[in-house]
C-alpha positions in Angstrom: 0.0 0.0 0.0 1.6 3.3 -1.1 2.0 6.1 1.4 1.4 9.7 0.2 3.8 12.2 1.5 2.6 15.8 1.4 5.5 17.6 3.1 6.8 18.1 6.6 4.6 17.2 9.6 4.1 20.4 11.5 2.3 18.9 14.5 4.2 19.2 17.8 5.8 15.9 18.9 4.5 14.4 22.1 7.0 13.4 24.7 7.9 9.8 25.0 5.6 8.1 27.5 3.1 11.0 27.5 -0.2 10.0 29.1 1.3 7.2 31.3 2.0 7.4 35.0 5.6 7.3 36.0 6.9 3.9 37.1 9.7 3.2 39.5 12.2 0.4 38.6 11.9 -2.8 40.6 14.7 -3.7 43.0 15.1 -7.5 43.0 17.1 -7.4 46.3 14.2 -6.0 48.3 11.3 -7.8 46.6 10.6 -5.2 44.0 10.2 -2.2 46.2 13.0 0.4 45.9 14.5 1.4 49.2 12.5 -1.2 51.2 14.4 -3.5 53.5 17.3 -1.1 54.3 17.6 -0.3 58.0 18.0 3.3 58.9 21.1 2.6 61.0 22.6 0.0 58.6 26.3 0.6 57.8 27.8 -0.4 54.6 31.4 -0.6 53.6 32.4 1.0 50.3 35.7 0.1 48.6 37.2 2.5 46.2 39.2 0.9 43.4 42.6 2.1 42.3 41.1 3.4 39.0 38.5 5.4 41.0 41.3 6.9 43.2 43.3 7.8 40.0 40.3 9.5 38.5 39.6 11.4 41.7 43.2 12.6 41.8 43.1 13.5 38.1 39.8 15.4 38.6 41.2 17.4 41.4 44.3 18.3 39.3 42.0 19.4 36.5 39.9 21.6 38.8 43.1 23.3 40.0 44.3 24.0 36.5 43.4 27.3 34.8 40.9 27.0 32.0 43.3 28.6 29.5 46.9 29.6 29.5 46.4 33.2 28.2 50.2 33.8 27.7 50.6 30.7 25.6 47.5 31.5 23.5 48.8 35.1 22.9 52.2 33.7 21.9 50.7 31.3 19.4 48.5 34.0 18.0 51.5 36.2 17.5 53.4 33.4 15.8 50.5 32.7 13.4 50.1 36.4 12.6 53.8 36.8 11.8 54.0 33.6 9.8 56.6 31.9 12.0 54.3 29.3 13.6 55.3 25.8 12.6 53.2 22.7 13.1 55.4 20.0 14.7 53.8 16.6 13.8 56.3 14.6 15.9 55.4 16.6 19.1 51.7 16.1 18.4 52.2 12.4 17.8 54.3 12.0 21.0 51.6 13.9 23.0 48.8 11.7 21.7 50.8 8.5 22.6 51.5 9.9 26.1 47.8 10.7 26.5 46.8 7.2 25.4 49.3 5.6 27.8 47.8 7.6 30.7 44.3 6.5 29.7 45.3 2.9 29.4 46.5 3.0 33.1 43.2 4.5 34.2 41.1 1.9 32.5 42.8 -1.0 34.4 
């Protein structure tokens, strides 16, 4: 059966799940009721992995870094304007390899 297309549909799209009541996910550990079965004074031990510690340290270092090195940006801008800026493929490649090495350590 052919479908006739007359152009763009200009009706507003309805949100996914519109008209339905929200449903909470079932928690199999507590019989399907989220939050039920957990005592108010229950203590739980949390173990942080080495990767999580490395990420937390990295995050803290990133927070402490300035968003932009204004002096370096100005230096590069002047080099481009004067025509003396040179792209150094070996430096770029070395930096990418170093970055990948750091990431591979975090993933473990």
